[in-house]
N, C-alpha and C positions, 0 to 999 in steps of 0.2 A: 504494500500500500504506500502510495506517495504521501510524504509528509514534508511540508515546508516549515522551517523554523526561523522566526524573526528574532533579532536581538538588537540591542543598542538604544532602546527607548529609555526614558527617564525624565527627570525634572530639570528644566533649564530656564534661565531668565530670558525675558524678551530681548531679542537682538543676538542671542546666543546661537550655538550650532549643535547639532547632533548628527551622527551617522548611523543609520540603520543598516543592518545586514540581513540577508535572506540566504539560507542554505537549505539543502535537502537532507533529510535524515534517511539513513538506509543506503546501501551500496548500489541498489539497482536503479536508482533515479539519478541521472546526471543533469543538474540544472543548467549546465552550460549548453545543452542541446535545445533549450526551450526559450521562447520569449517569456519575459517576466515583467509583471506590472506591480505597481504599488497603489493601494487604495486606502482610504480612511473612512471611518464611520463613527459619528458621534451618537450618543444615546438618543433614540427616537427619530433618527434621521436615516436617510438612505445612504448606502455605501457610495463614496465619492471617489472618482478617478483622480490619481495624483500624477503618476508617471508610468511609462512603459518603455521597454527596450526589446528589439529583436534579439535573436539568439546570439548574434555576433557582437551586438553593441554598436553597430554602424548606423542604426536608426533608433532615435529616441523621441519620445513625445512627453509633453508635460501639460498639465492643466494650466489655464491662464492664471489661476490664483497663486501658483507657485513658480511661475516663470521668473527667471532672474534670481531665484532664491534656492531652489532645489535642483539637484542634479542626480540623475540615475546613471549608474555605471556598473560594469561587471568585470570580474576577474575570472575568466573561464578556466584558467589553470587551477584556481582554487575552488571553483564551483561555488562562487559567492556573488551575489548581486547586492549593490549598495544603493542607498538613498542618502545622499548628503544634503542635509537641511541647514541652510544658513539664514540669518536674519529672521529668526523664528518670531512668530507673533502669538499672542494669547489665543487667537482664533485657530491656530494650528493644533491646539490641544484636542486630542482624541486618540483612538486606537488605530494603529496603522497595520495593514495587512499586506503581505506579499502574495502574489498569485503567479501561476505558470499556466501556459496554454500549449496545446499541441501545435497550433499555428497562430500567428498574429493576425487577428481579424481587422477588417477596416474599421469596424466600430469597436475598437479596442477599449474605449472608455466605458463600455457596458460591462458590469461585473458578470453578467451571464455568459460572456465570451471567454471566460477563464475557467480552466478545468480543475486546477488544484489550488488549495488555499492553506495558508498558515493560520495559526491561532491568534496572531496579533500581538503587538507590543504597544504599551501605553506611552504616549508622549504628552508631557504636561509642560506648558510654557507659562511661567508666572509673569505678571505685569510689574 
């Protein structure tokens, strides 16, 4: 069974930075072969697209709300995908999830287009 594991969340002051990591647990799933996306979801709200990358990292996409602040990257040799979050704002506070897909859909910003999900990591930005 495919399992993705996020790490790197925590508490940071507004204007600070965090780097989230996404790795696959188990030997049979190699995350470097898959497109990976990051989503976030606040309580009572729908899951929101944050960023995505094709398997190679040559194509990346970001939501307008995070452009200029967040960067998605991947180290396929280490089988890890990162979300570097800079200039964090209190409104970035929520749970962040990584997801993987068999293919990168055109409507990659829909959570239904992703096949595998992690359990999430909490990011809290204090004002």
